[in-house]
C-alpha positions in Angstrom: 17.0 6.1 -1.8 14.8 4.5 0.7 12.6 1.5 0.3 9.5 3.7 0.5 10.9 5.9 -2.2 11.5 2.8 -4.5 7.9 1.6 -3.9 6.2 4.9 -4.2 5.5 4.6 -8.0 3.6 1.3 -7.7 1.6 2.6 -4.7 0.7 5.8 -6.5 -3.1 5.9 -7.6 -3.8 5.2 -11.2 -7.5 5.9 -11.2 -10.5 6.0 -8.8 -13.2 3.3 -8.4 -16.2 4.2 -6.5 -14.5 7.4 -5.4 -11.6 5.3 -4.0 -8.1 5.5 -5.5 -6.7 2.4 -7.2 -3.0 2.0 -7.3 -0.7 0.0 -9.6 -0.1 -2.4 -6.8 -3.7 -3.4 -6.6 -4.1 -3.6 -10.5 -0.9 -6.0 -10.6 -2.3 -8.0 -7.7 -5.7 -8.2 -9.6 -4.1 -9.6 -12.8 -1.6 -11.9 -11.3 -4.2 -13.3 -9.0 -6.8 -14.0 -11.6 -4.1 -15.6 -13.9 -2.9 -17.7 -11.1 -6.3 -19.2 -10.1 -7.2 -19.9 -13.7 -3.8 -21.9 -14.0 -4.6 -23.7 -10.8 -8.0 -24.7 -12.1 -6.3 -26.2 -15.1 -3.6 -27.8 -12.9 -0.9 -25.9 -14.8 2.5 -25.7 -13.1 3.0 -22.2 -13.9 0.4 -21.2 -11.2 3.2 -21.4 -8.6 5.6 -18.8 -9.9 2.7 -16.4 -10.8 1.2 -16.9 -7.4 4.4 -16.0 -5.8 4.5 -12.7 -7.7 0.9 -12.2 -6.7 1.8 -12.7 -3.0 4.5 -9.9 -3.2 2.1 -7.4 -4.7 -0.5 -8.2 -2.0 2.1 -7.7 0.9 2.4 -4.1 -0.1 -1.4 -3.7 -0.7 -2.6 -5.3 2.5 0.1 -3.6 4.6 -1.2 -0.3 3.4 -4.8 -1.4 4.2 -4.2 -2.4 7.7 -4.9 -6.0 7.0 -1.7 -7.3 8.7 -2.7 -10.9 9.1 -3.4 -11.0 5.2 -0.1 -9.3 4.5 1.7 -11.8 6.9 -0.2 -14.7 5.3 1.4 -13.8 1.9 4.9 -14.8 3.4 3.5 -18.1 4.2 2.0 -18.5 0.9 5.4 -17.9 -0.8 6.8 -20.8 1.4 3.8 -23.0 0.6 4.2 -22.1 -3.0 7.7 -23.5 -3.2 6.5 -26.7 -1.4 3.5 -26.9 -3.7 5.6 -26.5 -6.8 7.8 -29.3 -5.7 5.1 -31.5 -4.8 3.1 -31.2 -8.0 6.2 -32.2 -10.0 7.7 -34.8 -7.7 4.8 -36.0 -5.5 3.2 -38.6 -7.8 5.2 -41.4 -6.6 7.4 -44.0 -8.5 6.8 -44.0 -12.2 4.8 -40.7 -12.2 5.9 -37.1 -12.5 2.7 -35.6 -11.7 0.6 -35.5 -8.6 -3.1 -36.9 -9.0 -6.1 -35.3 -7.6 -7.4 -37.1 -4.3 -9.9 -36.6 -1.6 -9.0 -35.2 1.7 -8.8 -38.0 4.2 -10.7 -38.0 7.7 -7.3 -37.7 9.5 -6.4 -34.6 7.4 -9.8 -33.1 8.1 -9.3 -33.4 11.7 -5.8 -31.9 11.8 -7.0 -29.2 9.3 -10.1 -28.2 11.4 -8.3 -28.2 14.8 -5.3 -26.2 13.4 -7.7 -23.8 11.7 -9.9 -23.2 14.7 -6.8 -22.8 17.1 -5.0 -20.6 14.6 -7.9 -18.3 13.9 -8.7 -17.8 17.5 -5.1 -17.1 18.4 -4.5 -14.7 15.6 -7.7 -12.8 16.1 -6.5 -12.1 19.8 -3.1 -11.0 18.6 -4.6 -8.6 16.0 -7.0 -7.3 18.5 -4.4 -6.6 21.2 -1.3 -5.9 19.3 -2.4 -3.9 16.1 -4.8 -1.3 15.1 -6.7 -3.7 13.0 -10.6 -2.8 12.8 -11.5 -6.4 11.6 -9.4 -8.7 13.8 -11.8 -11.6 13.7 -12.5 -11.5 9.8 -9.0 -10.9 9.0 -8.0 -14.1 11.2 -10.7 -16.1 9.8 -9.8 -15.7 6.2 -6.1 -16.3 7.1 -7.1 -19.6 8.6 -9.3 -20.7 5.8 -6.7 -19.7 3.2 -3.9 -21.8 5.0 -6.1 -24.8 5.1 -7.0 -24.4 1.4 -3.4 -23.9 0.4 -2.4 -27.0 2.0 -5.0 -28.9 0.2 -4.0 -27.2 -3.1 -0.4 -28.3 -2.5 -1.5 -31.9 -2.1 -4.2 -31.7 -4.8 -7.0 -32.3 -2.5 -10.5 -31.8 -4.1 -11.8 -30.3 -1.0 -9.4 -27.5 -1.0 -11.8 -25.6 -3.4 -14.6 -25.7 -0.9 -12.3 -24.1 1.6 -11.3 -21.4 -1.0 -15.0 -20.8 -1.8 -15.7 -20.2 1.9 -12.7 -17.9 2.2 -13.8 -16.0 -0.8 -17.3 -15.4 0.5 -15.8 -13.7 3.5 -13.0 -11.8 1.4 -15.4 -10.1 -0.9 -17.4 -8.0 1.7 -14.2 -7.6 3.8 -12.1 -6.0 1.2 -15.1 -3.8 -0.1 -15.5 -2.7 3.6 -11.7 -1.6 3.6 -12.1 0.2 0.3 -10.3 -2.2 -1.8 -13.1 -2.4 -4.4 -10.9 -3.8 -7.4 -9.5 -6.4 -4.9 -13.2 -7.3 -3.9 -14.0 -7.6 -7.4 -11.0 -9.9 -8.0 -12.3 -12.2 -5.3 -15.6 -12.3 -6.7 -13.9 -13.5 -10.0 -11.9 -16.0 -7.8 -15.1 -17.4 -6.5 -16.3 -18.3 -10.1 -12.8 -19.6 -10.9 -13.0 -21.7 -7.7 -16.4 -23.2 -8.8 -14.8 -24.1 -12.2 -11.6 -25.6 -10.5 -13.8 -27.8 -8.3 -15.6 -29.1 -11.2 -12.4 -29.8 -13.3 -10.6 -31.5 -10.4 -13.8 -33.5 -9.8 -13.7 -34.6 -13.4 -10.1 -35.6 -13.1 -10.8 -37.5 -9.9 -13.8 -39.6 -11.3 -12.0 -40.1 -14.8 -10.2 -43.4 -13.7 -13.5 -44.8 -12.3 -15.4 -43.9 -15.6 -12.6 -45.6 -17.6 -12.7 -48.7 -15.4 -16.5 -48.9 -15.7 -16.2 -48.7 -19.6 -13.6 -51.3 -19.6 -15.6 -53.6 -17.5 -18.6 -53.3 -19.7 -16.3 -54.0 -22.9 
């Protein structure tokens, strides 16, 4: 039995949405993706294994849709998830088994913006000349933003949520344009969860300052 034969059941259409067939792969990607972002917003360690499962579903989905950069991005996400999983449990420093929320430093921003700009430009050229992608720039842009955001998520940088929000604002119309309406709806949900995650992480970041202020008054 070939790999295509084994994957055929999950790629078979389950129902139609706006006259477009929706596969089991897209449904599973929807569910695991929503759960993953919800767990990240609550800083729950289970977001990492759930996220890896989500990446595997999206590799299949995006390859079918011709979103090659997004498909390849999932492989990078799996590697980063392993790093993030370890960092969240071991990166808090001596005497701590959890990683605190922090702000992105100026040096990190410089490196992130430079790497994001170069990576987006290079990937857009590659997709335009080496694949049949119909959206090379937008596919490359979302890939660059997502990698920047994932780095921040691995290090628990507050501003990673702003990068995810920027990526989602592009992903939503991009997936609708490619006929992935359920995935587009999922990313609209991601956008709302990202706002909630930003508020939750900001609350955790400022909590020590509030406690210090109260103790100073007392």
